[in-house]
N, C-alpha and C positions, 0 to 999 in steps of 0.2 A: 764436499758435502752439498747435497741438493737443497735449494731453498724450500721451506715448508709450503705445501699446496693449500694448507688450511688458511682460510681468510682471517684477516686481522679482526680481533674482537671489537675494536673501536669502529672499524668499517661496517661490520655486521650491525652493530648498535645504531650507527648513523643511517644505514639502509632501512632498518626496521622503523626508525623514527620517520624517515621520508615516506615509507609505505603507509604508515598510520596517518600522516598528513594527507596523502592522496586519498585514502579511504574516507576520511572526514570531509574533504572537499567534495568528493563524489556524492556522499550522503547528503551534504548540504545542497548540492546542485539538484539531486533527485527530489529533495523536499521542495525546493523552489519550483521545479517543473510540475510536481503534483499539485502544489498550491495554485500554480498558474492555471492548470487545467480545471481545477475545482472552481476558481474564481471566474473563469470564462463561462463555465456551465451555469453557475449561480447568476451571473450577470444576464445571460441569455434568458433564463427562466423568469427573472424579475422584469425584464423588458416588456413582456406581453401584458401582465396585469397593470403595470405602470401606464402602458399605452391606453388601456381601457379607462383607467381613472382619469388620466389627463384629458381624454376626449370628453368624458362625462362632466368634468369640472367646467369645461368651456360651455357645454350645454346648460349646466346649472347656472352659470353666470347670466346667460341669456334669459333663461326661464325666470330667475329671481328678479331680474330687471323688469320683465314684462308683468310679473305678478304685483310688484310694487306699484307700477304704473296703473294697473287695473284697480288695485285697492284705492288708490288716490281718486280715480274717476268715480268709483262707486261711492266714495265718501262725499262726493258732491251731491249725491241724491238723497242724503239724510240731512237732518237739521244740524246746525252748527253745534248745538248742545250735545246731541247724540254723538257726532263725529269727535268732538273733543273728549267725551267720556271714553269712547272706544280707543282713540289714539293713546290716551293716558293709561288705560287698562293694559294694552298690549305693548306700551312703550314704543309706539310705531315710529316716531321720529328717530329714535336711537337705532332701531332695527334697520331703517332705510339707510342710515349713515354707516352702520357697522357691517351689514351683510356684504356689500361689495368689497370691503376691506378684507373680510374673512376669505372670500373667494380668491381674491388677489394673492393673499398670503399663502393659501393652499396651492395655487398654481406656481408660485415662486418656489415653494418647497418641493413640488414635483419636478420642476426644472432642475433643482439642485440634485435630486436623486438621479435624474437622467444623466446629468453631468458626471456624477460619481461613477455610474455604471459604465459610461463611455470611457472614463479614465481607467477604470478597473480592467476593462477589456483591452485597452491599449497596453496596460502594464502586465497583463497576464501571460503574454507569449514569451516567457522567459526561456523556453526551449528552442526558440528560433535561432537559426545559425546563418541566415542569408543576409548579406549586406544590401541595404536599400538606401535610396535617397530619402532623407528625413529632415524634419524641422526640429532642431535642438531645443528651441524655446518651447515648442509644443510638448515635448517630452518632459522638460523641467516643470512646466505649469501643471501637467497631468499628475506628476509626482507630488508637487506641492499641494494640489487639491486633495490627494489621498491621505497625506500626513498632516493636513491643516489642524485637525483636532489635537494631535500629539504636540505640535509645535506651539500652538497658541498659548498654552499654559507656561511655556518655557521662554519664548522669545518673540520679538517682533521680526518678521521677515521683510527685508528690504531688497528689492530687485533692481539691478542696474544692467539692463539688457541693451546690447548694441545690435543693430540690424545685421543679421548673419547670412552668409551664403548657405545653401543646402549642404548637408553633410552625409557622406556615405558611411553607414554604420549599421549595427544591429540595434534598433531603437529600444527594444525591451531590456537589453543588457545594459545600455547606457542609463536607462531609467533606474535600474537596480543600483548602479554606482551612485547616482544622484541621491537615491533613497538612503543608502548607507552613510553618505557624507552628511546629509541633513540630520539624520538620527544621531550620528556621532556628535554633531555640533550641539544639538539640543541636550544631549546627555552630559556634555562638558560644561553646560551653563548651570550653576548651582542655584541662582535665583532667576529673576526675569532679565533676559539680556537681548542681544541683537544678533541675528544671523543675516549675513549679506550674501547674496548670490549674484554674481556678475558674469557677463559673457563678452567675448571679443574674438578677433581673428587678425591674422597677418597673411603674408604671402604663402606661408607653409602650413600654419595651424589654424584650427578653430579651437577655442578654449573656453572653459568655465571655471569659476572659483567659488568655493564655499568658505566663508570666513565667519568666525564666531568670536565673541568677547568673553569666553569662558575661562576655565582655570588654566588652560594651556598645558604644555608638556616640557619636561627638561630634556637635556641632550641624550641621556640614557634611554628615556622613553621614545624619543624620536628615532633613535638608531634601530629600535625593534618594532616600530609601529606597524610595519607591513608583514611581520612574521606571523605564520599561522598559529592560532591559539593564544597569541599574546594580546592581552587586554589590560587597560588601566581601570576598567570598571570593577565594582565589587563582585565577589563571587556570586554566580547565578544570574548576573545581569547581562551577560554577553558571552558568545562562543569564542570570540577572538578571531573569527574567520571573515568578518565583513570587509575589512580593509584588504586582507589578503586576496579574497575573491575579486574585489574591486580592481586591484592591481592586475590580476590575471586577465580580467575583462579588457582593461585598457591596453595591456600588452597584446592581446588578440587583435585589437584595433590598430596596432603599430603606433600606439601613442605612449605618453608618459604621464605619471601622476607624481607630483611633488608636494611636500608639506613644509611649512615653516611655523614655528610656534615659540611663544615666550611665556614662561610660567607666570600666571596671574594676569595675563593680558589676552590670551586666546590663541587660536590656530587658524591657518589658512591653507586649504588644499587646492591645488591647481591641477586641472586635468587638461591635457592637450591631445587633440586627435588630428592626424594629418588631413588636409583638405582633399588630397588625392590618394587613392589606395595604391600601394606599391604594386608594380607590375608582377 
């Protein structure tokens, strides 16, 4: 009797599940690429008006300083009584002290916007596939800048950076891994906690760690943490693809990603990337 040519039902079911996973991962990657293109376009469009405003603020600082000086000189041409009355009416002493501060704060705000735009542009090239020499610390810092508002309400971020050699990688994709790990750490913290991000290297690897003092995971959760669609978050608060995609990115870099966790104490994710690309 010939063996049946029909595929096993369990195999078909497994293949269908794997196909669905691949479809979801492709969709997520396409969404990230589209968002990256959109972010790059928005950043470029914002750059021009920011440039005008920044230049104008520098001129405003100079003009306001000159005008204050001129008013003080003109004040010497009137009687002390008149000058005192005018100064009091316009609160001139306060204006003289406050105006430079306002201009300085505005310039600092513009500098922050420029910094965010630069980081957004660095982060937006998620579709890139070329390995280049990059500064891991710069990528981590850019990612921290972008998620600072999300993190500041959940945790204090403590950096423990070691001077690192340059790393051959796809920077935007490593940034995505850092982002996923930081957001996971923040979501694991129920009140205000601490997120530590450290770096280091040895003869073979360059590595970084993201550690939190959140709720942690048990052994059953740890065993499934990198499975597509598996999430410990409440329904609607995560796709369950972040860590799966992160592992795929790290494997593409010929690296490894490990996790250790203790319920009630927190988790530690360690990412290792080889210092030299395989031949």
